[in-house]
BAVEXTI-832621 format. One record per residue: z, x, y of N, C-alpha, C in turn. Coordinates in steps of 0.02 Angstrom, whole numbers, plus 32768, in hexadecimal, padded with zeros to 4 digits. Atoms other than C-alpha are relative to their C-alpha. Layout:
// BAVEXTI-832621
ZXYZXYZXY...
This chain:
// BAVEXTI-832621
7FF680307FD280127FF380007FEC802D80417FF97FD77FDA801480A480677FAB800F8036802B80027FE87F5D809B80917FEB7FA7802E800980447FE37F577FCE80C08042800980297FD980137FBB7FDB7FF381417FE0800D803C802A7FF47FC37F58802B81B27FDE7FB080288007804C7FEE7F317F7181B8804B7FF0803F7FC5802B7FD17FE67F41820C7FFD7FE08040800980277FA97FA57F4F82C17FEA7FC67FF8802180477FFF7F2E7EC1829580367FDB80037FD8803C801E7FAF7E558246803B7FFC804D7FE080227FCD80107E6382E17FE77FF7803F802C80127FBC7F857E5C83717FF17F9F7FDF800C803D80067F657DA7830580487FF07FF27FBA8026800D801D7D8182EA80147FAD801C7FDE804E7FF180327CD083377FAA7FE17FEF8036802580187F837CAF82D2800E7FF97FB97FDF7FFC80487FDC7CDD822F803D7FD2800B7FB580267FF8808E7CA2825480047FBE7FE4800B8044802880547BE682497FEB7FE17FBD801D7FF6805280037C1581AB802E7FEE7FDA7FD37FE3803280837C59815980427FA880077FD58050800080FA7B96819A7FCF7FD97FE2800B8023803380777B4E8141800780137FD87FF57FFB8036808A7B9E80B3804D7FE77FE67FB18012801581397B7A80AB80027FA57FFE80068042801681207AD480D07FEB7FBE7FCB8035800C8040808E7A98804C8029800F7FD47FD17FF38042810C7AF77FC2803D7FD6800C7FE6804F8021818A7A707FE37FFA7FE7800180278029801A811D79FF7FD17FFC7FEC7FC9801C7FFD806080DE7A3C7F29803080107FCC7FC1800D802A81B27A3D7EEE7FF97FDF7FF57FD7803D7FE781E4798A7F247FC67FE07FA6803F803B803D8148792F7E8F804480047FC57FF47FE4804081B9799A7DFB804F7FD2800B7FCC802F7FF5826979377E477FE37FD57FED8020804D800C820478857E557FF77FFF7FB98001801D803881BF78947DA7803E80257FCE7FCD7FFC8037826278CB7D6280327FBE80117FDC80587FEA82C178237DBE7FF67FD77FD4801580298031823177C97D747FFC7FF27FC47FF07FE680228245780E7CDC802C7FED7FE67FA380187FF9830877E07CD57FE27FAF800D800B806E7FE882BE77347D037FDD7FF67FDA801D802F803D8250770F7C8480397FFB7FC17FC87FFC803F82D777457C0D802E7FC27FFE7FD880337FD9835276D47C617FE47FC17FFA8011804D7FF482E876347C767FDC7FF57FC28023800E8030829276487BC480437FF97FD47FB8800C800A836076357B8580017FC47FFA7FE5803F7FF1837175A47BE97FDB7FD47FF9801C8026801282E3755C7BC380007FD57FD6800C8011804E82FE755C7B19805C7FD07FFC7FC3801C800F83BC75257B377FF57FAA80198030803F7FB9836E74797BA37FC17FEA7FD18023800A803082FF74697B0E7FF17FB77FEF7FF0805F802F82E273917AD680267FD3806B8001802D7FC48322737E7BB87FBD7FD7802F802E80187FDC82C273307C38800B8040803B7FDB7FB27FCD830973D67CA27FCE802E7FEF802C7FA78003829474507C3C7FC57FF9802380677FEC7FBB81DE74267CAA802C800380407FFC7FE57FAB8248742D7D4880078050800580047FB5800E827F74E57CF57FE380327FF1805B7FD3801481C7750C7CC77FFF8018805680197FF77FB281A574F87D858028801880137FBF7FD17FD4823575607DCF7FD9802D7FE1803A7FBE800C81FA75D57D597FB980128015803E7FF97FEF815975C37D797FE58029804C7FF87FDC7FB6816775D57E2D802D80517FFA7FE07FC87FED81D676797E377FEA80167FC880357FDB8003815276C37DE07FD58020801B805B80087FD080B476967E368048802E80437FC37FE57FC0814B76CB7ED58008806F7FEF7FF77F9C8016816B778D7E837F9C8020800180607FF3800B809877877E517FEA8015803F803C7FCF7FCA806B777A7F098027801D80327FEB7FCB7FD780EC77DF7F487FE4804C7FF2800D7FBD801D80B978777EE67FBA7FFA802580337FF57FF18011784A7F187FEF801680567FF97FDA7F9C803178427FE98026804E7FE77FED7FB37FFE80A978F07FB97FB38034800D80597FD480067FEE79497F8A7FED7FFA802880277FE97FD47F90790A7FF980268014804D7FE57FD27FE780157945807F7FF7804A7FF37FFD7FA78031802079EB80167FAD801A801980597FEB7FFB7F6079E480227FEC8009803F80277FCA7FAD7F4F7A0280EE80118009801C7FE37FB27FDD7FD37A7181117FE980357FD4802C7FBD80317F707ADC80897FA87FF2802480467FE57FC97ED47AB980FD8014801880357FDC7FE07FBA7F417AEB81977FF180527FE47FF27FC8801B7F647B7F813E7FCD80147FE380487FE17FF17EBD7BB0811B7FE480138030802C7FFC7FBF7E7A7B8981AF8048803380197FDC7FCF7FE37F157C0382037FCD80577FDB80087FB180217EFD7C9D81877FD480117FF0804D7FC8800E7E5E7CA981397FD3800B805F801880057FA07E187C7A81F68008804480237FE77FD07FE87E8B7D0B82217FDB80467FE580117FB680357E4D7D8781877FAC800E802980357FEB7FD87D9C7D8181E680037FFE80277FF77FE77FB17DC67D9B829B801280557FDF7FF77FC980297E0F7E3682337FBE801D7FF980587FD380297D5E7E6D81D37FE37FF98038802E7FF47FE77D157E4A82768029805E80207FC97FC47FFF7D957EC982BF7FF2803E7FE780047FAA80227D977F5F82437F9E8016800480347FF77FFE7CDA7F4A822E7FE78035803A801D7FD97FD17CC37F6A82E88010804480237FCE7FD37FE47D547FFD83097FCD803E7FCD80187FD380107CE4805582777FD280317FFE804D80007FCF7C3C803D82C88009802A803A7FFC7FCE7FD67C87808983608025803E7FF47FF67FB680287CCF810282EF7FE780357FFC80387FD580147C40813782AC7FCC8021804580177FF97FB47BF5813F837280058043801D7FD77FD67FD97C7E81B483927FE8805A7FE880087FAC802A7C66824A83047FC88016800480297FC47FD77BED82D6831D7FD37FF57FD280327FF280217B40830182E87FFD801F7FA47FEF7FF7802B7B938355825E801B7FE57FBC7FE6804C80377BE182D281F87FBE7FE07FE48033801B80337B55828F81DD7FC0801A7FE080387FD880177AFD830681AC804B80267F9D7FBE800080277BB0831A811D7FE87FBC7FD980088042802A7B88826880F67FDF7FDE8002803380317FFF7B0C81FD80B97FFF7FC080077FFE80307FD17AD58159811D80127FB17FC88003803F801B7AE680E28073804880007FF87FB4800680097B9881188066801A7FE780397FD3801E7FBF7BDA80EB810C7FD57FAA80137FEB80547FF57B8180558119802F7FD07FD17FD4803080307BD3801B80698043800380267FB880137FFF7C8D803D80B97FF47FCC8031800080127FC77C5D7FD7815A7FF37FBD8001800F804480197C1D7F4880E5801D7FE97FCC7FDC8007804A7C4E7F4380388055802080077FB97FFF7FFB7D077F988050800B7FDA802A7FCC801E7FDB7D337F2E80F47FF37FBB7FE17FEF8048802A7CFC7E95808E803B7FE77FDB7FF47FFC80337D607EC27FF880607FF080247FC57FEC7FD97DFE7F0780917FF37F9A8014800380447FB57DD57E4680E380407FDB7FAD7FD8800080247DFC7E05802D80507FFC7FFB7FC07FEC800A7EAF7E4D803280267FD480577FD280527FDC7EDD7DF680D97FF57FF080048006803F7FE37E987D5E80CD80237FFD7FB87FD5803F80497EBF7D0E80188029803E7FDC7FE47FC880257F187DA77FCB804B7FF280197FB6802480017F997D85803880167FD380147FF2804E7FEF7F857CD1805780207FE67FBC7FE6801B80527F987CB27F88805980157FFA7FB57FBE800380337D557F9C803D7FC080227FC1803A7FD780A47CDD801E7FFF7FD57FD2800C8048802480647C347FB7801C80017FC87FD37FEE803C80A77C887F108042801980157FCE7FD17FFB813F7CDE7F5E803E7FB180197FCB80417FD181847C337FCF7FF47FD77FB98004801F803E81527BCA7F268038800B7FD17FC27FD2802C81AC7C3E7EA480528001801D7FB37FF67FF1824E7C437F0780147FB5800E7FF7804F7FCD82457B717F4680137FF47F8B80078017806682207B587E63804A802E7FF87FA57FF3800082CC7BCC7E5980257FE480017FAA80437FD0833C7B6E7EBC7FF27FDF7FDA7FED805A801983097ADC7E7C800180057FA67FE97FF38043830E7B0F7DCD805C80167FE97FD07FE07FF183B57B797DE3803E7FC0801D7FE2802C800383F57AD87E3180137FB67FD57FF18047803C83E77A567D8E8023802A7FDC7FEA7FDF8020840F7AE27D218004803F7FE1800A7FC77FEF84377B857D1F7FEE802D7FB580047FD7803C84387BBF7C657FA97FED7FDD802780168012838F7B647C577FCA80138023804480047FE1831F7BA17CD3800A807880117FFB7FC3802983667C527C9B7FE280257FDF802F7FE3802A83167C517C037FAB7FE28006804080047FE582877C197C4F7FE1801F8027801B7FAD7FC7826F7CAB7CD37FF380387FC57FF77F9C8044828F7D2D7C307FCC8007800080497FFD7FE581E87D357C3C7FCD8030802E80227FDA7FC981B57D7F7CCB801E804080217FE07FC38007822A7E297CC57FA680117FDB80467FC3802081917E567C4A7FC67FF38020804480127FD081097E007CB08008804380377FF97FDC7FCE81537E7F7D307FE4803D7FE0800A7FC38025813B7F007CD07FBD80167FFB8046800C8015807C7ED57C947FF7801B804E8032801E7FBA80657EBD7D467FED8054801580077FB57FDC80907F737D877FE3803E7FD7801A7FE4803E804C7FC27CE57FAE8004801F804180167FF77FA27F617D057FEE8023805E800680007FCE7FAE7F897DC27FE0804B8026801E7FAA80047F80803C7DB37FCE80007FD880527FEF80257EED80317D507FCD7FEB80158025803980087EA97FA47DA57FE1803580417FDD7FDE7FC97EDC80287E537FAE804D7FE7801E7FCB800D7E7780C37DF27FBA7FE47FF880458028801B7DC980457DBA7FF37FEE803F801E80237FBF7DBE800F7E737FF480148021802F7FD57FC27DA580B07ECD7FCE80157FDC80457FF080367D3080D17E2F7FC67FD58019802A802E7FE47CD9804A7E477FD7800B8050801C7FF37FCF7CBF80537EF57FD6804F802780437FBE80217C7A81087EE77FD07FF37FF2804F801B80197BE780D57E7F7FE27FE7801E802680367FCC7BDD804F7F007FDD8041802080317FD77FC97BB180C87F897FCC801E7FDE80537FDF80337B4B81377EFF7FC67FC680198043802F80027ADC809F7EEE7FE47FDD8035800480067FDD7AD5806F7F8F7FD880328029801A7FC47FD67AA181197FE27FC27FFB7FCA804C8005801B7A1981187F457FBB7FDE7FFC803080357FDD79C5807E7F8B7FEE801E803C80077FF07FCC79D580AA802B7FC78033801880287FE77FF0797C813B80287FD0800A7FCE8040801A801778FD80FE7F9A7FCD7FD58044804A80487FE178AC808480258007801E8038800B7FBC7FB578D380FD80C27FA680307FE8801D7FA880137864818C805C7FB07FB87FCB802A801D805A77E180EA7FE77FB58005801080437FF07FFE7756813480417FED804E7FDE801D7FC9804F777081E87FCD80077FE67FDA7FFC8027804A77A9818A7F587FCE7FCD7FCF804580338024770B81157F337FBC804B802480197FD67FEE76AD81C77F637FE180257FD27FF07FC7804576D5822C7ED780017FD27FCC7FF38019803A76D581A17E6980467FFA7FE57FC67FD480427791819F7E2A802D7FC880117FCB8048800277CD80E17E3E801F7FF67FB97FEA7FE9804077D380F47D84804C801B80087FCB7FD780017853818A7DA5804E7FD6801B7FBD80267FD378C981267E2A80147FD17FE47FED8047800778B4808E7DDE803780127F9B7FCA7FF18049792080E87D2E802E801A80317FC77FED7FC27989814C7DBD802C7FBE80097FEE803F7FE679A7809B7DF3803D7FDB7FDD7FDB8037804379D980557D5C803C802A7FDD7FDF7FD5800D7A3580EA7D2F805A7FED80277FC880067FD57AAB80DD7DC2801C7FC97FFE800B803D80297A8B800B7DA6805780057FCE7FC6801380467B0480357CEC803A804880097FC27FE67FEA7B8180AE7D3080377FC680297FD280167FEC7BB680387D9280207FC17FDF80028039802C7B9C7F957D32804180197FCF7FE67FDA80187C0780107CC580547FF980027FCA7FED7FE77C9D80387D31802F7FAD7FF87FEA8050800B7C9E7F717D50802A7FEA7FC67FF48021801F7CB37F397CAE8039800A7FE47FC47FEA7FFC7D317FBF7C9A804B7FD3800F7FDD80247FD87D8E7F587D1E80107FC47FEE7FF8805580267D6D7EA67CDB801B800C7FB57FD47FFA80537DB87EE07C28803B800A800A7FB380017FCC7E607F137C8780067FAD80057FFA80617FE87E4B7E687CCF7FFC7FCF7FBD80088037802C7E227E057C37804380067FCC7FC37FE680317EBA7E597BE280447FE880277FD080087FE17F2A7E447C7380067F8F800F7FE6804A80177F197D707C8A80157FD57FCE7FEE8009803A7F1F7D4C7BE980517FF67FE07FBC7FEA80027FC77DA17BE880377FE280237FD980307FE1800B7D427C7180147FB57FE77FF38058800C7FD97C957C2E802A7FE27FB27FC78000804280467CC57B9280247FFD80087FD48005801480CD7CE87BD4800E7FBB803F8007804F7FDE80BF7C3C7C3E80067FDF7FCB800580368025809A7BE17BB3804180107FBA7FCF7FEE802E812C7C3F7B4F80577FEA80227FCC80227FCE819B7BF97BE980157FCC7FF77FFC8047800981667B3F7BBA801D7FFA7FC07FE28016805181A07B4B7B03803E8041800E7FDD80017FED82277B8F7B3980497FCC80227FEC80307FE2825D7B0E7BB6800C7FCA7FD17FE7801D802982547AA67B2C80307FFD7FD07FCB7FF9803E82AF7ADC7AB780547FEE80127FB17FED7FDD83577B1E7B227FF87FAB801D7FD480567FD8833D7A757B8680117FCD7FC37FEB8029803683367A147ADF804E7FF07FEF7F9E7FF5800E83F77A597AAB80118000804F7FCE80037FC684287A377B5680137FB5800D80148046802483EC798D7B3E80267FD67FE07FEB80238041843E796B7AAA804A800E80157FB680017FFA84F979B47AE87FF07FDB804F801A80297FB484BE79507B84801C8014803A7FF37FC97FC384D979C77C0E7FC57FF48029803D800D7FD1841E79A57C407FD77FAA8005801780437FFB83AE78EA7C577FBB80317FE080307FFF7FFE831878DD7BF97FB88013802E8030802C7FCC82BB78C67C967FF28050802C7FEC7FD47FEA82F5796E7CCB7FD280437FE080467FD88032828879D07C287FD17FEF8031805C80277FDD81ED79627C8280108043803E7FFF7FD47FB2822979C37D317FF6803C7FE77FF97FB7800F823D7A737CDA7F8D80077FEB802B7FE3802381817A6C7C8C7FFC7FF3803680277FE77FC481367A3A7D37800F8025802B80147FC67FDD81887ACF7D967FE080327FC780327FC48024814E7B447CF37FA780048012804780177FE6809E7AE77D187FFC8018803A800380057FA980B77B097DCB7FF3804A800A7FED7F9F7FF580ED7BBD7DA67FAE80217FE1803F80068030803B7BC17D307FD080208051803C7FEB7FD87FC97BE87DCE80098031802A7FDE7FCA8000803A7C4A7E207FF780407FDD7FFE7FBA802B804F7CC97D9A7FA680167FEE805F7FD380057F877CD77D7A7FEE8002803A801E7FF37FDE7F607CD67E18802D8042801A7FE07FD37FF57FD37D717E297FE5803A7FF380427FD880147F547DCE7DCB7FD780108019802F80167FBD7ED47D9F7E478024803680287FF17FFF7FC47F167DD07ED4801F805C7FFA800B7FCA80097F557E697E7F7FD0802B7FF3803E7FF480157EAA7E987E547FD67FFB804B804980267FBB7E5E7E547F088056805280357FF27FD47FD67EF47ECC7F5E7FF880387FE080147F8C7FFB7EDC7F887F027FC37FFB800F80357FF47FE27E227F6E7F2580147FFE803F7FF880127FA77E467F427FD78028804D80087FE27FBC7FFB7EBC7FF07FCA7FC9803D7FF480347FA97FE77E3180607F827FC67FF3802A8055800C7FE37DA280097FFA802B803480407FDC7FD97FB27E29803680908018805180097FF77FB980177E4880E280487FDB80268022805B7FD27FED7D90810A80637FFD7FE9803E800380377FCA7D8980A280FE80408046803B7FB87FCA7FDB7E3D811E81517FD28040800780117FCB7FF67DE681AF81157FB2800F804080597FD47FC77D4481B4819B803B7FC080477FCC800F7FC87DD2812D820B80258059801F7FE07FD57FF27E2981DA82157FFA804D8006801D7F967FD77DB28270823D80007FE18038801580017FC77DB3829182D87FC180278013804F7FDB7FD97D1782BA833E8006803C80107FFC7FC27FED7CE8836183567FE8800F805180287FFC7F987C8C833B8403801F7FC4800E7FE580327FF27D0182E6846A7FE2800A804F801080097FA77CF682AA8529803B800C80157F9C80077FFA7D9782D885747FDD801B80837FF57FF37FD57D3982C786287FE77FBA8029800180367FDE7D3C8229867B7FE67FF2803A800B801E7FCD7CFE823887107FC18013801480487FF880157C47821E874A7FEC804A802A80297FD780077BC282A787567FD77FF0801280417FE47FE97B3082E287A67FCD80197FF080017FC27FFF7ABE835087637FD38003801480467FD17FD17A4683CC87B57FD2802C7FCE80127FF380307A068427871F802A80507FFB7FEF7FB9803B7A4684EA871B80277FF57FCB7FE0800280567A6A850F86628001804D7FF87FE77FBE800A7ABD85A98626802280137FBF80057FE9803C7ACC8607857D80308032801B7FFC7FAE80047B50868A85748024800C7FDF7FDC7FED80457B5B86E784DF80187FC27FD77FD9802780177B71865384827FBF801C7FB37FF88001803D7B67865883BA80097FC07FCC7FEC8039801A7B6485B98355800C80027F968012801080737B6B85918273800A7FB67FEF7FF18041800A7B4584EA8242805180057FBC7FC6801080237BEC84AB82047FF97FF87FA6800D801C80597B9B844D81557FEE80447FBB80297FCE802E7B2A84E281158016805180137FE37FED80007B80856E815E7FC3804E8028803E7FEF7FF57ACF85AE81928011803380647FF57FED7FC17AF68623823D7FBF800A802D804280287FD97A5385C682B27FF98058805C80017FCD7FE77A78863983518041804980037FCE7FC9800E7AD686E683687FEF8020804480067FC77FAC7AFA873384327FC57FEA803180547FFB7FC87A7486CF848E80227FDB802F7FF280227FCC7A8186BF852F7FB98002803F80277FF07FD47A04869A85B7801E7FB880447FCD801F7FD17A1A863386647FA37FB78008803580317FEA798C8590869A80287FEB803F7FF080207FC07995857587537FED7F958008802480398001799284BF879B7FAF8009801A8053801A7FE978D5847B878D7FD980397FE280307FC68020788E851787207FEF7FC77FAF800A801D805D784684F386777FFA80457FE080157FD2801D7869855E85F27FEB7FEE7FBB802B8008803E78028576854F802F80297FC9800B7FDA803E784585AD849F7FDC7FE47FC380318013802877DB85DA84168023803E7FE97FF47FCF80317800863083737FDC7FF07FBA80058025804377EF862182B180387FC57FEE7FD9804680087834858A8256804A80247FF47FA27FEC802078FD85A082308016802880427FEE7FAB7FD578F8862182D5803A7FDF80177FD180047FEE797485BD831A7FFA7FBA805B802C80077FB4790C855883AF80177FBA80027FF780397FE67945849B838C80517FF57FEF7FBA800980237A0084D2835D8011800580627FF680017FB379FB8501843080037FCB801E8007804B7FF179AE844F8448804F7FD680147FBE800B80017A41841283FD8045801A802D7FC87FE27FE27AC8848484477FFC7FC6805E8002803E7FD57A78842E8501801A7FD2800D7FF3806B80037A90838E84CC804280067FE47FC3800080047B4183C684A17FFF7FCC7F9F800A803580457B1E836B83DA803880347FD27FF27FBF802D7B818414839C8017802D804C7FF47FB87FB57BFF8486840A7FF880357FF080207FE280107BD4852383F18056802B7FEB7FD37FE7802E7C5285B783848021804680367FE67FAC7FE67C50864F83F37FC87FFB804B803C801B7FCB7C15863484BA801B7FCE801D802180327FEB7BEA85CF85417FDA7FE38017803180207FFA7B7F854B856780087FEC80447FE3800D7FB17B7B853186347FD27FBB8009803E80337FD97B1D849486808035800780537FD280137F9B7B3D8495874F803B80317FFD7FDA7FD180047B95853C872580547FDD7FD67FBB801980367C3284D586CA7FE57FF67FB47FF67FEE80437C5084F1861780017FAD7FE8800C804D802B7BFC844485AC802D7FF17FEC7FAF801D80437CAC8430854A80147FD2803D7FB57FF57FE57CEF83F485F37FD67FC9803C8047801A7FF37C3F83948632801D7FA57FEF801280477FFB7C4882BC862C7FC57FFC7FCA80377FE8802D7BE782D185867FDE7FAE800880408039800C7BA0820B85967FF17FEE80618028801B7FB97B70821686687FD8804F7FE980327FC080037B2682DB862C7FC47FED7FC880337FE380217AAD829285AD7FCC7FB38010801C80227FC97A8E820086157FC98005801580317FDB7FD37A3B8270868A7FC0801F7FC8801D7FC2802B79F982DD85F77FC87FE57FBF8024800D8046794882B1857C7FE080107FE8800C7FE38040792E82DA84DA7FCB7FE37FEE80308013801D789282DA8476802880277FB07FDB7FD6803978E0830F83CF7FB780217FD280167FDD802E78798365833E7FF97FE37FDD8003802F8014788E82E582D380077FBB8015800580397FDB784682528310801A7FAC7FF17FD78046802778C9819B83037FE57FBC801E802580357FCF78688107833480217FB77FD47FED804B7FF778BB8057832E7FE27FD57FEB7FF58039801B788C7FB882BF7FF97FC08039801B803A7FC0784A7F6683727FC980118014803B801C7FCE77E07F3283E57FF4806080297FFA7FBB7FD7778D7FED843480128000803B7FDD7FFD7FD277BE7FBB84CF80418000800E7FBC7FDD8004786E7FB2849C801380377FFC80117FBB802F7851804B84457FF98022803980087FD97FCE781780AC850180487FF480267FB280227FCF78B5803085678033801C7FC37FC1801580267931806884DC8036803180357FC07FDF7FEF79A780DA85427FF17FCA803D7FFA80197FAF798A804285F080337FDB7FD67FD7804C801179F37FA285F07FDC7FE5801680238048800679737F3886257FAE80277FE880588016800278A77F1D85F77FD480108037803880017FA478427F73868D7FD280247FE580577FD4802277867F7A864D7FF7801F803A801E7FDA7FCD77517FBB86EA801A80567FE97FF47FDA7FFC77C0805986B67FF780197FC180057FF58040779B804685F67FB580338012806E7FF77FF176C28049861A800F804680297FE27FDC7FDB76FB80CC8691800680497FD97FEF7FE48056773A813C86077FDC80147FD680377FF3805576C4812C858C7FD680187FF1803B7FDC7FC77643816A86038017803980097FE47FBB7FFA76AE81F0861F7FED80377FE37FF07FF3804076BD820885647FC580007FF3804C7FED80287600820B85487FF57FB77FD0800D801C8033761A817F84D180077FB0801E801D803F7FD375F880CC85477FD07FD57FDF8049801C800D753A80C7851180027FFD7FAA7FDD80058023758480CD846980147FB87FF07FCD805E7FFC75F0802F847B7FE17FD58005800980227FF875907FCF84C87FB77FEB7FBE80488013803A74F67FDC844280287FCA7FD97FF28017800575757F8B83F57FFA7FA57FFE800D804B7FF675647EB683DA80388000801C7FCF80057FDD760D7EA6841080158032803880067FF07FC776197F20848E803180317FEB7FD07FF3801776C27F6284AE803B7FD77FD47FBE802E8030770D7EDD844C7FE980057FBF8008800C803F76CD7F0E83B9805080257FDA7FDC7FFE802B77557F1F83397FFB80517FCE800E7FAF801077827FE08304803C80027FA37FD98017804977C67FD982228040803D802B7FBC7FC980107861803681FB7FEF8040801880057FB87FFB785E80EF82387FA380018028803D80057FD2779F80B982977FC8801A7FC58032800F8031776180B181F37FA27FFB801380318038800076C8803382517FC7804A801180097FE17FE576A680E182C47FD8803A7FDD7FE57FA37FF37660819682B2800F802E80187FE37FD47FCB76A7823282C78002801A803F80067FEF7FBF765B8267835C80127FB080237FDF801F7FE7768781B4838480477FE880197FBF7FFB8007773181B783588006802180237FE17FD37FE37757825583B67FF87FE3804C800380127FB47705820D847480187FC880077FE8804B7FFB77588162846380368035801D7FB57FE58004780381E784447FE68016804C80097FE77FBE77B0824784E8801A7FC18039801980387FAE779981A6854B80567FD97FED7FBB80217FFD785981618526801D8037800E7FCD7FD37FF878BD820C85497FE78011806B8024800E7FA6784582018617800C7FD980197FFB805E7FCF7847814E86318045800B80317FC17FF67FCB7915817A8673800880328036800F7FC97FC378D181F286F08035803A7FF97FCC7FC0800E7957827B869A7FEA804C802B7FF77FA27FF0798D832486FC7FE380257FB37FF67FC280407980837C863C7FC77FDE7FFB80348028806378E6836C85B77FFB802D7FE9800E7FC3801F78DE83BD85357FD87FDF7FDE80397FF68036784D83B984BB7FFC80257FD87FF77FE2803D787083DB84117FCC80007FE6804F7FFB802E77C0842383C87FF37FA87FFD801B802B8009779A838083F77FB97FDA7FF380487FFD7FF276D983A484007FED800D7FC880037FDB804976CB83DB834B7FD27FC27FF2801F803C8006765E832B83167FDD7FED80208032801E7FE975E88324837F7FD28046801580307FD57FE57545838083B28014803C802580017FEA7FD175238407842A7FF27FFC8042801D802F7FE274C58397849380297FD6801F7FD680228003754783188495803B803080157FD27FEF7FC375CD839A84D07FE3801A80297FEF7FD17FA9758383E5855680057FB08046801580457FC87558831C858E80587FFA80127FB0802A7FF0762D82F7857680368041802C7FE57FD27FBC765383A285D97FFC80138039800B7FFD7FA476028389867080137FD0800D7FEC800B7FE7763D82F3865680627FF8800E7FB07FFE800076FC832386487FFA802B80467FF27FDC7FC576D8839486CB800F7FEF804B7FD2801F7FC176FB8322875A804B7FCB7FF47F9D80098021779482DA86F2801F8025802A7FE27FB5800D77C9837C86EA801D801D804F7FF17FDE7FBB77BA83AD879E80457FFC80127FB37FF67FF9787D83E087E680197FD97FD57FD8800E802D78C083A98744800A804B7FC97FF37FB6802F7904844386C97FED7FDC7FD380188000804D78BA843D86327FE880367FC980157FD2804178AA849585897FDE7FE77FD580328022802E780C848F851B800180277FCE7FFD7FE58031782A84BE84737FBC7FFB7FD8805580358013777A84DB84137FF180427FC380327FDF802D7721853A83877FD080488022805280027FED7673854E83DD801A8022805C7FF87FCC7FD5767585E384687FDC7FD2804C801880397FB975F7855684C7802C7FE2802C7FBC802F7FD4768B84E384DD8022801580277FD87FC87FC276E4855E85497FFC8038801F80107FC87FEF768A85C98592800B7FEC804E7FFA7FF07FB3769B85948643804A7FF880167FAD800B7FFC775F8582862F80238023803D7FC87FBE7FD477CD85ED86BB800E80397FE17FCF7FD680167828862E863280087FFC7FCD80198004806177F8865E856D804380397FFD7FDA7FE780317883867F85027FDD80027FB880068002804D785286C384438033800E7FCB7FC47FF9804478E586A383B87FC680237FC980117FF0803078D886F1831C802680207FDB7FE27FF58011794F86D682B6805C800480157F9780117FDD79DE8698830C7FFE803680637FFD7FCB7FC579B1872883B37FDC800A801E803A7FF67FCC794C873684457FF4804A7FF8803B7FCD801478C187D384167FE880038036802D7FDE7FD3787187BB84B180087FBE803E7FEE80307FC97885875085657FDA8009802B801A7FCC7FE4781D876085E77FC07FA180228031802A7FF6777786F3863D7FBF7FFA7FC08042801E803676C286C585D47FE38042801580347FC47FBE766087618647803680447FDE7FC17FAA801E770887E0860F7FEF800C7FCF80077FF58048770887BC85627FD780217FD680317FFD8018766287C7854C800380537FF380047FC87FF4766F886B8595801880267FD57FC67FD3802976FC88AB85217FED80117FC180248010802D76898884849D805B801F7FB47FC67FF48022772B886B84297FFB7F9E7FB18010803D800F774C87C683D07FFD7FC27FF7802A80437FE67720875384417F9A800B7FF980517FEF7FF4767087B1844E7FD17FEF7FAC801F80018023765E879B83917FFE7FB97FE97FF98047801F768B86EA83717FBC7FD6802C801E80167FD6761186D983F37FB5801C7FE680317FEC802E7582873383AC7FEA7FEB7F9E80068023801F759386E8830F7FEF7FBB800F803A80427FD67589863783567FB98009800080367FDB7FEA750D866E83A57FC17FEF7FBB80247FF1803D74B886B182FF7FDC7FBD7FC87FF1803C800F74F0860882B07FC77FC6800C800C80387FE074A48591832B7F9C8010800A803F7FE37FFD73EA860783247FCD7FE97FC17FF5800F804673EF85EE82637FE37FB97FF7801B80467FF673FD8533827E7FC47FF4800580347FFC7FC87365852583027FCB80157FB880367FD9802C72FE858082837FFC7FEF7FA7
């Protein structure tokens, strides 16, 4: 229960909804106990009236006694029905308060998890797969809701009913009550033993479900690759294997529960047999009436549902505890990137790297080693280098997706760690190497960073990104719906839509992380010419593989194995005839071979 203690704050928040629910539980159970006492009176009345009826056999008053007897039974029957209706009304109120509150708690918990996800850094998402993240905010929360709703409701209901019935039984005959309740300690031991088994198996089931969800999510995300390589049968076999593992774990839990419920029913049946036997002896000794036996049997049968539901509630609580444990793991994860400064920020665009070194926490790869450079306001810095040289790492560090291990990054002469992160990122346009587009219209994808959809700005951004002509060629133009991850568009179109999304907000810093790799040289030149006007007066970082993309930059740095091996302008680096010159010559040769 220590994992479920996290939910106590929600119980306190909704205490004024829960407390009336508890009151309705007590009232409904009070009316649940009354029918047994009415049945005892009616049963004794039947015995007495039968004897009286036989005594007046042959007399005229016998029919009068029969009428009185029938009316009395009808009255008692009517009372039982009325009490049942009153109890049903309070049960309705109980569900309307407790179950409704559980839905509010479910809503709050989902939002809290989702907000926590948004606070966590990029490194967290590299360590955890999407399917598992989704499963914790959906399936795990649903199981927790079964605890805060039905499980708690039935626990309170069962506890109150137990107390009221035991008090009623003890008030009639202590000896008979003790004999009837004798099997309950054995039942408690059984529940304690089975609880640990259910808890262990519930955790295994949730882990299996996360694995299965991840498998499905990954398959559907990469469906084009699956179809291209004709791996449908292998994927189907993999899914069947994961499903079989999940089914096996679930069946193991069902087997435990299948043993649990009959055992509890056996204990209740044993109590009924004891009630009849011991009660019969008490009647013969004149200590209780036969109506008391009927009353005790009703009490024992009333305990049947609470006892059987105890196993179900136990299962709910254990599965909820397993799910809450998984949820708590992420809720207790501290964000590696925090926003320490709430003060408004105006970005001018000066960027400085001072002896920066960085190692990716999840892989241990040292991406940057003692890197230093400066960009003045409004300058264009170009970064070039081989694959894996650390170019994208610089872009991620400027966006503060990660914090540096050594050295510091300054924006406008202030350490990036002490800036208002939201304000800083809102004034920075970032086009990542891996383009991600949402399942929405092209217009909404371009205007993603805007509070309102301004079509004039959207169209201008599309023109600056040289994608306007492609968009208006579609039947629905800017209202064309993009499939998941932009599957409707070509690679070059996706990159240009991503560029339009970055420049529409007129940021002071622009970062292009190899965003022109999927376009031809002619389109690249068209985009760069359009961006020339956009980038005027703004600090820009252009990461590329092709020298032709960056030759007009104010500064160029050449990276190799996480270190700056050369820096300067295009002409200066060409005259050095070093790494940059070799890259230029190699790419020029490749272009000539393609043309020939």
